[in-house]
C-alpha positions in Angstrom: 23.3 -1.1 -15.2 27.7 -0.9 -15.6 30.1 -1.7 -13.1 30.0 0.1 -10.2 26.0 1.1 -10.0 26.6 3.4 -12.8 23.4 3.9 -15.2 24.1 4.2 -18.3 22.4 5.5 -21.8 21.6 1.3 -22.5 20.1 1.3 -19.0 18.0 4.6 -19.9 16.6 2.8 -22.6 15.8 -0.1 -21.4 13.5 1.9 -18.4 12.3 4.0 -21.0 11.0 0.8 -23.0 9.1 -0.6 -19.7 7.6 2.5 -18.8 6.0 2.5 -22.4 4.8 -1.5 -22.0 6.1 -3.0 -19.0 5.2 -6.3 -20.4 6.9 -6.3 -23.6 9.0 -9.1 -24.7 12.9 -8.9 -24.1 13.3 -9.6 -27.7 11.4 -6.3 -29.4 13.4 -4.4 -26.2 16.5 -5.6 -27.6 15.5 -4.8 -31.2 14.5 -1.2 -30.3 17.2 -0.2 -28.2 20.1 -1.9 -30.4 21.5 -4.4 -28.2 21.3 -8.2 -27.7 18.6 -9.8 -25.6 20.8 -11.7 -23.3 22.5 -8.0 -22.6 18.9 -6.2 -22.2 17.8 -9.4 -19.7 21.3 -9.0 -18.0 20.9 -5.3 -17.4 17.4 -5.2 -16.4 18.3 -7.9 -14.0 20.8 -5.8 -12.4 18.7 -2.7 -12.2 16.0 -5.1 -10.0 18.3 -6.6 -8.1 19.5 -2.9 -6.9 16.3 -2.1 -6.4 16.4 0.9 -9.0 13.4 -1.4 -11.4 10.7 -3.2 -11.1 7.4 -3.7 -13.0 4.4 -4.5 -11.4 0.4 -5.2 -11.7 -1.5 -2.2 -10.8 -5.6 -2.3 -10.6 -7.5 0.4 -10.9 -9.1 1.3 -7.3 -12.1 2.9 -8.4 -13.3 1.5 -11.5 -13.4 -2.3 -9.7 -15.0 -1.1 -6.7 -11.7 -1.1 -4.7 -11.5 2.0 -2.9 -11.2 5.5 -3.0 -7.8 7.2 -3.4 -7.3 10.2 -1.0 -4.2 12.8 -1.3 -3.3 14.4 2.3 -0.9 17.4 2.3 0.8 17.1 6.0 2.3 19.9 8.0 4.9 18.2 11.2 6.6 19.2 13.6 10.1 20.7 13.2 12.1 17.3 13.0 9.8 14.9 13.0 9.1 15.1 9.3 10.8 11.8 8.1 9.6 10.0 11.1 5.9 10.8 10.1 6.4 9.5 6.7 8.5 6.4 7.3 5.1 5.7 9.9 2.7 6.5 7.0 4.7 4.5 4.5 4.3 1.9 6.8 0.5 1.7 6.9 -0.8 -0.6 4.0 -3.4 1.9 3.1 -0.6 4.2 2.3 -0.1 3.9 -1.8 2.2 7.0 -2.2 4.5 8.6 0.1 6.7 11.9 -0.2 8.5 14.2 1.7 8.2 17.6 0.7 9.4 21.5 0.9 6.8 24.0 0.8 3.4 24.9 1.8 3.5 20.7 3.1 6.0 18.8 4.9 4.5 15.7 3.9 2.0 14.4 1.0 0.4 10.9 1.1 -2.3 9.1 -1.1 -4.4 6.6 0.5 -6.7 4.3 -0.7 -9.6 3.9 1.7 -13.1 1.5 1.4 -15.1 4.8 0.7 -15.1 8.3 0.9 -16.8 8.0 4.6 -13.8 6.5 5.8 -11.5 9.3 5.4 -12.3 10.8 8.7 -10.9 7.3 9.9 -7.6 7.7 9.3 -7.4 11.7 9.0 -9.4 12.3 12.0 -10.1 9.5 14.3 -6.4 8.1 13.9 -3.8 10.5 12.4 -0.6 9.3 11.1 2.4 10.6 12.5 0.0 10.9 15.8 0.5 14.5 17.6 3.8 14.9 15.4 1.2 15.9 12.5 0.3 19.8 13.3 -1.9 20.4 10.3 -4.0 17.9 7.4 -5.7 18.8 4.1 -7.0 16.0 2.4 -8.5 15.8 -1.2 -10.7 12.7 -2.5 -9.8 11.5 -6.1 -12.8 12.4 -8.2 -11.3 11.6 -12.0 -7.9 10.5 -13.0 -7.1 12.0 -16.7 -3.4 10.4 -16.6 -1.7 8.3 -14.3 2.1 7.5 -14.1 1.6 3.9 -16.3 0.8 6.4 -19.0 3.8 8.3 -18.4 6.0 9.1 -21.7 9.7 10.2 -20.7 10.6 11.1 -24.2 14.0 8.5 -24.0 13.0 6.5 -27.4 12.6 7.5 -30.9 9.0 8.0 -32.0 9.4 4.7 -33.7 10.2 3.3 -30.6 7.8 4.6 -28.7 5.2 3.5 -31.0 5.8 0.4 -31.6 5.9 -0.2 -27.9 2.2 1.7 -27.4 0.8 -0.1 -30.0 2.0 -3.7 -28.5 0.8 -2.5 -25.3 -2.8 -2.7 -23.4 -4.8 0.9 -24.4 -4.6 3.6 -22.3 -6.4 3.4 -18.7 -9.0 6.3 -19.1 -9.9 5.0 -22.6 -11.7 2.2 -20.5 -13.5 4.3 -17.8 -16.7 5.0 -17.6 -19.2 6.5 -15.0 -20.9 3.1 -14.3 -21.4 1.3 -11.3 -17.7 -0.1 -10.6 -16.6 -4.1 -12.3 -17.1 -6.8 -10.5 -13.9 -9.3 -9.7 -14.4 -12.6 -8.5 -11.7 -14.2 -6.7 -9.8 -15.7 -9.2 -9.2 -11.9 -11.2 -8.1 -10.4 -7.3 -5.8 -13.2 -7.1 -4.1 -12.6 -10.5 -3.8 -9.2 -9.2 -2.2 -9.6 -6.4 0.3 -12.0 -7.8 0.7 -9.7 -10.5 1.3 -6.9 -7.5 4.6 -8.9 -6.9 6.1 -9.3 -10.2 3.8 -7.5 -13.5 5.9 -9.5 -15.8 5.5 -12.8 -14.4 5.0 -15.4 -17.6 1.5 -17.1 -17.7 2.7 -20.6 -16.8 3.8 -19.2 -13.5 1.0 -16.8 -12.5 -1.3 -19.9 -13.6 0.7 -22.1 -10.8 0.6 -19.0 -8.4 -3.3 -18.6 -8.4 -4.7 -22.4 -9.4 -5.6 -22.1 -13.0 -4.7 -23.6 -16.8 -2.3 -21.1 -18.5 -4.7 -20.2 -20.9 -7.4 -19.6 -18.2 -4.8 -17.2 -16.8 -3.9 -15.6 -20.0 -7.9 -15.0 -20.6 -8.0 -13.6 -17.6 -5.9 -10.7 -17.7 -6.7 -9.7 -21.4 -10.3 -9.4 -20.0 -8.9 -7.3 -16.9 -6.5 -5.1 -19.3 -9.5 -4.8 -21.9 -12.3 -3.4 -19.5 -9.5 -1.3 -17.8 -8.9 -2.8 -14.6 -5.2 -3.8 -15.0 -2.6 -2.2 -15.7 1.2 -2.4 -15.8 3.5 -0.2 -13.3 7.5 0.3 -14.4 8.3 1.4 -10.9 11.9 3.5 -11.0 12.8 6.5 -10.1 12.8 10.0 -12.3 16.5 10.4 -12.1 16.6 7.2 -13.5 15.2 8.4 -16.8 17.1 11.5 -16.7 15.1 13.8 -14.8 16.6 16.1 -12.0 13.2 17.3 -10.4 10.2 15.8 -9.0 7.1 18.1 -7.8 3.7 18.0 -6.5 1.3 20.3 -8.7 -2.0 21.8 -6.5 -3.8 24.1 -8.4 -7.5 25.8 -7.8 -9.4 26.3 -11.1 -13.0 27.5 -11.8 -15.2 24.8 -11.8 -16.4 25.3 -15.3 -13.2 25.3 -17.0 -11.4 22.2 -14.9 -12.1 19.5 -17.7 -10.4 22.0 -20.0 -7.1 22.6 -18.0 -7.5 19.0 -17.1 -7.0 17.8 -20.8 -4.2 20.3 -21.6 -2.2 19.2 -18.6 -2.5 15.6 -18.8 -1.2 16.6 -22.5 1.7 18.4 -21.1 4.9 15.7 -21.4 6.3 16.4 -17.8 3.0 15.1 -16.5 3.2 11.8 -14.9 -0.2 11.7 -12.9 -3.1 14.2 -13.0 -6.1 13.8 -10.9 -9.6 16.3 -10.1 -9.9 16.1 -6.5 -12.5 17.5 -3.8 -11.0 20.4 -1.3 -9.4 23.6 -2.0 -7.1 22.6 -4.7 -9.6 20.3 -7.6 -6.7 19.7 -9.7 -3.7 17.6 -8.6 -0.7 16.7 -10.6 2.8 15.5 -10.5 5.4 16.5 -12.3 8.9 15.9 -13.6 11.6 18.2 -15.6 15.2 17.4 -16.6 16.5 20.3 -15.0 15.8 22.5 -12.0 16.2 25.5 -14.3 13.2 24.6 -16.3 10.8 25.3 -13.5 10.4 29.1 -13.6 9.1 28.8 -17.5 6.9 25.6 -16.6 5.0 27.6 -14.1 4.7 31.0 -15.8 4.3 29.7 -19.2 2.5 25.7 -19.2 0.6 26.2 -15.6 0.0 29.9 -16.4 -1.6 29.4 -19.4 -4.3 27.0 -18.3 -7.9 27.9 -18.9 -9.6 29.1 -15.1 -6.1 29.0 -12.8 -6.9 31.0 -9.8 -4.1 29.9 -7.5 -1.3 27.4 -8.2 1.0 26.2 -5.2 4.7 23.7 -5.8 6.0 21.5 -3.3 9.3 19.9 -4.3 9.6 16.1 -3.8 13.0 15.8 -1.3 12.6 11.9 -0.8 9.8 9.4 -2.0 9.3 6.5 0.6 6.7 4.7 -1.5 5.3 4.6 -4.8 2.6 2.3 -5.8 2.5 0.7 -2.5 5.7 -0.6 -3.1 8.9 0.7 -0.9 11.3 3.1 -3.1 15.5 2.5 -2.8 15.4 5.6 -0.4 13.0 4.0 1.8 15.9 1.4 2.5 18.5 4.2 3.4 19.3 5.4 6.2 16.8 8.5 7.3 17.9 11.3 6.1 17.0 13.5 9.3 19.0 10.8 11.4 
């Protein structure tokens, strides 16, 4: 990060490298982006201090039996959307919160203990209270691709391959339809500690969880290998050169849902994609470099999906929370004030 807070190409390359492999050694990143290790560490530190960059460990809640993700679309009374979004973001169950435009005003992802708890949050105790005029919930059944799998396309193929080869396998390669993994107290403590700092050295992690360094390293590797733990780089899309981010809500014929999901998951702009219950059975989060590319994306890439019946787009205006962490926007003045 340059003096005056400007993001330059080196900053972008460093963030892109961490997006591809959140725990990549600084020496590897420095070699691939063409800078000294001390420069890379300093730039990453400045980005972190400014709130523009953070690496955390994340658990697959479905895989680990820790809860069920639920996507909610909310309509709010005029002038109350940002207040509702802020109230939702303050809830510990909220993993992702964004203000959008279009057929919804706010979109949130909650993680609830089980699908039976959806009613408690969205009916008995609606976030935002009477300021919410309408809500629609979609429980996640399967994740095709997650934000930590996204390749922003900043680095060349050689650098991308080297970073990916040094990282853990894609989340979805580890998933099955069996019973959830059972995590013991030490594994839960490790996930919690890495949720604060995903680049925490094993020696520091061992002290934090009360184990030996070799045990901490072995347990982390086991969690990763079993598909329970991944490392997520938190950086807003504009840091990586993407000007437009939106939620895509699709209704697809059930028999073609797998094909449509695989096709959309392979698109380079897809940051997140899951199959869900409800009116929309395929939900994506997408980033484009330019607003002008939206029409071609919808008519070409989305229009070519097999079994597509309906499509809806909600443009993300302000995202307040990602992976349980407040974004830089959440710490600025309320845009509605």
